[in-house]
NULUM-140890 format. One record per residue (C-alpha): y, z, x. Coordinates in steps of 0.001 Angstrom, whole numbers, plus 524288, in hexadecimal, padded with zeros to 5 digits. Each point is the difference from the previous one (the first is absolute). Layout:
N
YZX
...
END
This chain:
668
813E90CBA013177
8020780E9E80011
7F62B806D17F749
801DB80E2D7FB60
7F404806D17FA3A
80255800BF7F164
800AC80C1D7F809
7F43E8053C7F83C
7F83C7F405803D7
7FB977F83980C04
8086B7F4237FD61
809F47FBA680987
80EC17FF107FCC4
805767F483807F0
80DC67FEAA804D9
806827F4D880798
7FFF38011080E98
80AED807CF80632
807757FC0480C45
802EE80D7480654
7F8DB80C53802E8
8091D806FD7F67D
7FCFB7F65F7F5A7
7F159801228023D
8013B80E527FBE7
805B87FBEC7F308
7F2EE7FE787F803
7FCAB80E6D80336
80D798046A7FB56
7FE0D7F77B7F3EC
7F297805BB7FC73
805D080D9780131
80B9B7FC817F74B
7F63D7F9777F645
7F82180C017FED6
80BF2808247FDC8
804937F6D97F563
7F3117FF997F92A
7FFFA80EBB7FF90
80D51800C17FACB
805278069C80CD4
8096C7F4428024A
8093F7FAC47F512
7FF9F7F1917FBFD
80D4B7FE5A8063F
7FBCB8054C80CA1
7F3947F7E980048
8077C7F3847FD04
809AF802E480B6D
7F461802D3808B6
7FA1E7F2B17FC88
80D3D7F91C801BC
801A1805FA80DAD
7F2A57FBF480576
801A17F2BE7FA0E
80C2C7FDD1807D7
80A30802447F545
80BC280774804C5
80D3E8042D7FB5D
805677FA1C80CD3
7FD0E7F1E27FBDD
804B37FA7F7F2BC
7F66E7F4D08014A
7F491809E980114
8058B80AC17F75D
7F6C4809797F9DB
7FAAB7FA4A7F2FD
7FD85808977F384
7FAAF7FB717F2F5
806EB7FF1A7F2E1
7F9C080B397F89C
8055C7FF8B7F246
801057F53B7F5DB
80820808087F5FF
80E2F7FF278022E
8049F800417F1E3
7FB3480D587FA5E
8081780C0E7FE1E
7F4D58088C8051C
7F5D87FB178094F
7F1B9803547FCD3
7F8958016D80CB6
7F3AD8026F7F861
800647F2467FA0B
7FA177F53E80851
808D07F5D77FA50
80B958072280653
7FB037FB0980D38
7FF5B7F32A80742
7F1BF7FA51801DB
7FDED803E880E37
7F3E47F729800F7
8085E7F37F7FF3B
80ADD7FB5280838
80D8F7FE777FAC4
7FD3B7F12F7FD0C
7F517803DA7F6E4
805D480ACC7F81E
800297F73E7F36D
7F4FC7F6197FCDE
80A077F4ED7FE1A
80620801F180D3F
7F230801B280666
7FC117F2B07FA16
80C557F95880505
7FD46804C280DDD
7F18A7FC067FF77
804277F2C87FB1C
809D77FE7C80B41
7F5388041180986
7F6E57F56D7FAAD
80A127F5AD80041
804538024080E16
7F9797F797809E3
7F6678065480970
806357F95C80C0A
802108048E80DC2
80CA2801808068B
801267F72E80BCD
7FBF18071D80C55
7FBDA80BE47F847
7F3668041E7F98C
806FD805207F3C1
7FDEA7FCAE7F1F9
80C5B7FE847F80A
7F8C4803217F33E
804DE80CEC7FAE6
803C8807477F32D
80D8280444804C8
809B67F9AC80903
8087280C157FFFD
7FC4080E08803C7
8001A80D8A7FA7B
8078F805DB80B59
80A827F9CA80893
80CF18038A8067E
808387FAF77F4F2
7F7D2807887F599
801AE80C7B80780
80E8A7FDC380219
802047FC997F1BE
7F9C580D037FBA2
808AB807A080970
80BDD7F7B47FF01
8084F80B9F7FB27
7FDD88074F80C55
805857FDB080DA8
7FBEB7F928808E0
7F7AD7F8937F5D2
80B847FA9A7F8F8
8040F7F94380CC1
7F21C7FC088029A
7FED37F96D7F25E
80CA07F8D48023F
7FBD17FB0680D70
7F30D7FB527FA4E
805737FA1E7F394
80CFA7FB48804ED
806E9809947F763
7FCBB807167F38A
7F7B97F7FA7F638
803B67FCEC7F241
800BF80D097F8C9
7F5517FC687F621
7F6E07FD3D80B30
8035380CBB806E6
7F7A880C4D7FEBE
806AF806A17F46B
7F57F8048C7F651
7F27480593802D6
7FAEB7FB067F33C
804977F22180203
7FAF38005680DE1
7F297803637FAA8
800FB7F4E37F5E8
803707F68B80AA3
7F5518038080941
7F510802017F62D
802877F5C67F5B6
80C6C7F71D7FFE0
8028C7FA8E80D80
7F5387F7AB8065B
8074C801B180D31
7FFB980ED47FF60
7F42A8081080372
806D580B348066C
7FA2580D6080171
807EE80CA980285
804958075480C2C
7FDCE80EA2802AA
80E14803CC7FC14
7FC797FE277F1DA
7F86980C4A80161
808FA809A1806BB
80DFD7FAF180232
80901800387F3AC
80BB97FBD7808A1
7FC4F7F17E80079
801677FF837F148
80E0B80404800AD
80C277F84A80413
8059180BAE80668
807147F763809D1
8071D7F8E17F57C
7FBAB7F2DB805EF
805B47F44E7F84F
7F3AA7F95D7FB96
806687F7037F5CF
7FFF97FF8A7F13D
7F5A97FB517F67C
803077F4E87F668
8046D809D67F558
809DC80593809C0
7F87780CB680322
8020E803AA80E40
7F30180198807AD
7FF6680E21803C1
7F4AA8096D7FF70
7F24E7FB1C7FD26
7FCF5800007F13E
7F4E380A177FDC9
7F5428002F7F56E
80309808877F44E
7F63180A5980489
8079B802BF80C3F
80B2F805687F70F
80A9A7F8ED80861
7FC408086C80C0D
7FB347F9C780C53
7F9C980D2080456
7F8CE800707F38B
7FB177F1DC80182
7FAD28032680DB7
7F98480C517FB3E
7F8B77F9317F4D8
7FD517F42B80876
7F9AC8087580A31
7F887807AF7F55E
7FAAB7F3787FB41
7FB8C7FBD680DCA
7F8D780CD980142
7FA417FF8D7F205
7F1717FFC97FD1A
8006A7F2357FB56
8064B7FAD980C8A
7F76D8089E80835
7F39E7F9AB7F98B
8056B7F1FA801AE
807E28004D80CAC
7F4077FB5E8080A
8007E7F2EF7F86F
80DF37FD288048B
7FC498041180E2F
7F53F7F5B27FF72
80A887F54C7FC5C
80A1D8045980A84
7F85D805BF80B0F
7F22B7FD017FD0D
7F4E87F64D7FD2D
807287F9067F504
80B747FCE780909
7F94C7F3D080581
7F4C57F6DA7FE76
7F82A7FD197F395
802DB80D527FA40
80E3A7FD9D800D2
7FE2E7F2D27F956
7F8848066B7F4A7
809E080ABD7FEF0
80BB27F5DD7FF5C
80574805DE80C4B
801947F55E80A60
80C877FD338063A
806007F565808A2
7F7817FF2880CA8
80C50802FD8089A
8017680D277F9ED
7F3288049C80698
802D08054480D52
7F1B57FD4E804DF
800D67F2187FD78
80DF77FF5B805D6
7FAE38057580C98
7F5557F5F7800CC
80A6B7F51F80009
80AB580740807D8
7FDB87F6D880BD2
8065C7F4997F923
80EF68030A80090
802CF7F7B07F3C5
7F60D806C57F7ED
8047280D248058D
80DCB7FD567FCA9
7FC217FBE87F1A1
7F76E80C227FE34
80B42808D480474
808E27F8F87F6BA
7F6F6802517F4F5
7FDC680E6880360
80E918027880135
802937FA417F2E7
7F433803AD7F856
7F8ED80B72806D5
7F2BA8021A805EA
7F2E5805277FB6C
7FC7D80D788053C
7F54C80137809DA
7F2C8800117F8D5
7FA0380DA080196
7F4117FF0F7F72A
7F5927F55C7FEC8
7F84F806DC7F576
80457805F27F2DA
8083980C5D80206
7F8D380B8D7FA1A
8068F806987F42E
8059180D9980019
7F5E580A0F7FC82
80281805E57F304
80D6F800C47F9A5
80B1C808F780401
8036A809487F4E2
80DE0804F67FEE1
7FB7380DE77FE95
7F78A8086780845
7F1F37FD29803EA
7F47D80A197FFFF
802D48023E80E41
80EA8802027FE63
806C580A327F7EE
809D47FC0E7F554
80E547FF228051F
807C380B417FA79
80A517F6D17FA37
7F61B7F87C7F7BE
7FE7180B5F7F679
80C738083B800B5
7FC6B806F57F353
7F340804EB805F5
8066D8057D80CC1
7FBCA80E1C80248
80310809EE80A5A
7F85780BF0804CA
804F980DC57FD9D
8003B8036D80E68
807A87F821809EB
7F8EB7F6A980954
8072A8053B80BE0
80A9880AD08026C
808FF8004380B3E
8040980DAF80523
80E4B7FCA4801E8
809A77F8887F7FA
7FFF27F3967F756
7F6C47F4B78027A
806797F564807E1
7F5E77F56280190
7F2337FCD27FB83
7F8697F5898070C
7F2A57FB4C7FA93
7F70A7FACF80A64
7F27B7FA977FEE7
7F8D180D43800B3
80A7980A637FFAB
80D70803867FA4D
80AE2804508091D
80AFE809167FA94
80BDD804DF80727
80B6E808317FB74
80E6A7FB6D7FDFF
806CC7FB9A80C28
7F37B7FBC78061F
7FAEF7F23080174
7F2A97FB748042D
800577F6BC80B78
7F60B7F49B7FE9F
7F2A8806C47FC8B
7F83E7FC8A80C85
809FA80888807D3
7FCFE80C3B7F842
80DA3805588020F
80C40802387F766
80E817FE9680236
808CB80B267FAE7
80E92802507FE2B
80A05808E07F932
801AF809C880B6D
80CF980701801A0
803A57F8CF80BFD
7FC847F28E7FA1B
7F5117FDCC809AB
7F25F7FA6B7FC8E
7F2848035380341
7F2007FADE800D2
7F4318077F7FCB1
7F18D7FF387FE33
7FB9F7FE7F7F1EE
7F3058075580126
8056A80BC280781
80D9E7FF507F984
805F2803C780D47
80B637F8758060C
7FD937FA4C80D80
80D9A7F966802AE
80DB3801D37FC2D
80AB77F5BC801ED
80E0D801887FF60
802537F12A7FEE3
80418801357F12D
80A0680A62802BC
80B307F6AC80203
7FD3F7F9BE7F26A
8035780B7F7F775
7F668806637F679
7F3F47F8777FD6B
7FD1C7FEE57F10D
7F48E7F6127FFDE
7F6AD7F86780893
7F6097F4ED7FF46
7F5167FACD808E8
7FB827F2487FECE
7F6E68007380BCC
7FB9B8089C80BDC
80BA67FBE580849
80B5F7FFFA7F6DB
806C680B5D7F86B
80C0D7FDD67F79A
8094980B187FD42
80C45801227F816
8097D80AC17FADC
80D1F805BE7FFD3
805687F67880A29
7FE437F4977F620
7F8D97F90280B64
7F1C27FAD27FEEF
7F9A88023080D63
7F40D7F87780436
7F8D5806E980B33
7F5747FB2C808CE
7F5CD80ACB8031B
7F36280110806F7
7F74080B8A7FD30
7F26E801BC806D0
7F6CC80B907FFBC
809E7809F07FAF2
80A307FB4780982
80CD37F9AC7FD37
801507F66580B3E
80B8F7F7FF7FB11
80AF2800907F5DF
80B277F692800D0
80A1D7FB0E7F618
7FD327F1F67FD54
80B327FCB77F6C9
80991807117F745
802967F99C7F351
80D92800FC7FA2C
803887FD907F1FB
8007480BC77F77D
80C99807CA7FD94
7F93C80D017FC54
7F3D78079B8035F
7F2B67F8D77FFA0
7F706807997F722
7F3567F81C7FFDE
7F8C37F5038071E
7F48F7F69A7FD67
7FA397F648808C1
7F6437F5347FF15
7FA047F99280C48
7F98B7F5827F892
80D037FB347FA84
807E9803B880C55
808F98081E7F759
8072680D22800FC
80718804E67F3F1
809CC80B48800EE
805EB8078B7F4CA
80C98807608010E
80924809117F923
809A27F4707FFCE
7F8C27FB8F7F3D5
7F9D37F3FC8076A
7F3867FBDE806D6
7FFD27F6F680BA4
7F54E7F723803FC
7FDBA7FDC880EFF
7F7087F70680743
7F59D807E68067B
7FDCC7F63C80AB7
80DFA7FB4180299
805F180D567FCAB
80AE77F9517F90C
806D6800FE7F272
7F91D7F8147F4C0
806F1803CD7F389
804E580B627F7D0
7FB5F8055C7F2D4
80BD9804307F8FD
80246805167F23C
7F9B380D8180092
807AA80AA27F8B5
7FC0680B5980853
7FAE58039980D9A
7F29A7F94180363
7F54C809EB7FF40
7F36E7F7AD80231
7FBA07F2FE80514
7F3207F83B8005E
7FC237F28E80429
7F46D7F8CB7F9AC
7F8737FAD580B92
7F9667F5137F7EC
80BE37FA967F8C3
80B8E804A080865
8065C8059A7F3B3
8085C80C0D8028B
8018580C2D7F79C
80C3D807FA8015F
8031680CDE7F877
80D87805997FD3B
8007480BCF7F88D
7F67F7FE297F3E9
800FC7F148800B5
7F6127F65780635
803B77F2A9804DE
7F6E97F4EA8040C
804E17F5D280950
7FB877F3A0807D8
7FFCB7FFB180E6B
80C287F6D37FE96
8081A80A467F921
7FDD97FAFA7F1F6
7FFA280AD57F576
7F3C77FDA87F7F6
8002880B967F6C3
8055080D7F7FE52
7FCA380B7F7F714
809BC802B77F564
8049680C857F9A2
7FA227FD3E7F26F
7F4C18099E80290
8096C80B1E800DB
8043C8086080BBE
7F634800EA80AEE
7FEF68075A80C5C
8035C7FA3780D45
7F58D7F83D806F3
7FBAC8057E80D13
7F5377F69E803D9
7FAA77F2D27FBD6
7F42B7F806802E6
7F9997F2B97FC00
7F1B67FD607FCC6
7FBC47F47F80826
7F33F7FC267FB5A
801C37F1B87FE6E
80CF67F987800AD
7FCC87F7AB7F389
7FBB980B257F77E
809CA8028C7F54D
7FA0980DC37FE1F
806438048080CDF
8098080B627FDD9
80B268070E80765
7FD7080ED68008C
80C128090680151
8000780EA9802D8
80B96807797FA02
8077080CF88020A
7FA7B8052F7F2F2
7F1B77FFD2804A4
7FCC97F3FA7F810
7F9797F3E28059A
804F47F3C37F896
7F87D7F32780000
8074D7F3667FDAE
7FB877F1C97FDC4
8084D7F3A77FFC5
7FFC67F8B67F2B4
807847F5037FA57
80868801287F3B4
807E47F62E7F8CC
80E6E801ED7FFC8
80A867F8D77F783
8072B7F5FA8087F
80EA08028D80154
80A837F71D7FAEC
8025B7F41980804
807DB8046480C07
80D6A7F9C4802AE
7FC737FE3E80E2E
7F4677F7F5804F2
7F3B1807BC8010F
7F73D8001380C01
7F4BA7F66380054
7F69180B467FFDC
8061A8068E7F3E2
800027F2FA7F959
7F1B87FE2780316
7FD1A80DA27F991
807FC7FC627F415
7F9DD7F2A37FDFA
7F2948060980187
8039480AA17F5B7
806C17F7067F6FB
7F4C67F6807FFDA
7F5E6809DE7FC07
8073F80B567F9CD
80B157FAAC7F78C
80B96804A780835
7F8AD80AA2806E4
7FCF6801B580E7E
7F5EE80787807BA
8047F80C0580714
7F773807CC80964
8003580EA47FDB3
7FA1580C9D8050B
7F8B3806E97F52E
7FB9480DE7800AB
7F1D3800167FC91
7FAF180D61803D7
804BB80D8B80402
7F781809D780754
8015480E5B80311
7F6DB808928075F
8051580C557F93C
8036E800DA7F146
7FE4A7F3D27F760
80B1E7F67A80092
8044E8037E7F268
800A880E3780291
804CF7FFF580E99
80B7B807A48043E
806B57FA4D80C61
8033980D50805D3
7F0C6803657FFAA
7FB887F3A3806EE
802277FD5E80E64
805D57F2F8803B6
7F6C57F477803EB
803AC7FD1780DCC
7F5887F67A80495
7F6F07F6247FA9F
7F3DE7F7D580482
7F4B97F81B7FB3F
7F1F37FFA180529
7FB7B7F3A8806D9
7F8297FBE57F3B9
80B74803C77F6EC
7F69E808A97F869
807D480C6D802E7
80E7B802A57FF28
8048480B96808F8
80C918078D7FDCE
805BA80A4B8084E
80A4380A427FAF2
80ADB809068052F
7F5E480B67800A3
7F79D7F8B580A4E
7F54D7FCD97F612
7F9907F2CB7FE70
7F9707FC297F37E
7F7387F4147FD10
7FF457F7A97F40C
7F4797F7E97FCAE
7FA987F9287F341
7F7B5808BD7F863
END
């Protein structure tokens, strides 16, 4: 056995033997991850993915796919109460023991099964469950609406199953796995906590019709999801990271990866499976070809128990995670918008021109003027454009002196915007309508290399703004042609177009946590998914407003509903927006067939709101001005807001204006 010295005591924490040098290092990594998780430095999702990985679970094998727990037990309420323990599943018990009646039935089965040995193998056939909580068919059934999993499901099942037995309702799936079906003890997969796409039948796959004639389309969501897969994922992830789950998750880990996975502790916990599902026992009998073939057949059809990681009770998380700030962390500015205050004097002033970019690092704030862009912080240099000959230059941020000039951009017209995802890539665009991706190398105040990697054609008018996310491998370009185009950063290829804007695009932002995209055209703010679906748009009901010049997301936690979108406007006002759901009256029955997605929304709205459906809206929740009070402002007295940023802790909002000043906003 490999023994790792335990935390805060002298006990050992034993793990199963590993087969390689790399694997033998796993316990040390696990201990580090455990300490981070206990301190709240690692989320519950991240920790579960870590345990799945070192237990041999992988996205590359449907028979050993990562396994995640059912978290909630409430799939009927209009609003989910995460402060109520009854909203949650009992994480100390396996799925077969979620109700006392079901638990007694499985215990009776266990007692009635003979304790015999399989011929030629030292295996007992006595168990509580002859099926498993994770298998290839379970994974494929959850992901059946996405390719290639729809083909995988058909290959495993021999075609699509009876519609009533297909995955079509999250609530019904919970009832089956926790109460109704003795042959169903399935757990969940990671996608339930981050991927709304698998809940939609976007590919219009013909899955059949239910007995009442209803076509099987999108997955039916619980009422509290408001008919929106993205809202379901957000709330479901919020539930996973809640205080209740954080305080109980170690009990589920004991069942799946820990000491209650096998032996007497598993029997006491009603947590034993057919012997063939245990890989260790299978390896002991792998020499017999007949037994090996039988075991592989069982695993292919029913799944495999993860590698046991812990032979002692897993320690609980220390303390609880509060949704607000702790004594060591300041309050995020968007928690108390009514209490935001700014100082009378600016935080920083630039000697020349409007503020172009604000970058908050761990210990300092970097600020550059318009037509300048900070190259990845370790380089300490900036990229600048806007010269009469359309050339570009590189300079030292500290000395503010240029050290290199390049004419590579001259052939591409006037540069209007630029973005920098990393130290070796700069993206430019402008009057030529072409988005240019450049490969650069800067070292010690020397430009050693600049080469055009790929021109991206698609716009029909000048490109006015750019946004890039390396994490999502995404470039977004906005143009005077009233559209935005999404490009793949790795493949440098077209993805999709965001159409429907009423004026030239003036600002863009990408949420690195969720992948959502904010585009601004005149005074209007639009919110999109990475697939080009419009989620929400500001209306004109609040009266005429100034054009938006810059936009930014708060990105504290992707599941936090208090996150906001901040816009800086030409009238010197910072406007803060939050997404909310409102009920709208359903339209009259259309003459043409509606899409499965729209039908799902309408059915959800009709079931809970008497002919009303949920609609996602962007609501203005605060206006800030560094000069006059908002009610007394005069637009010609206030310089436009040209740049926005948030501190690493989200405690401070920074805004730069056209006069080169940067003001900070914090909770009073």
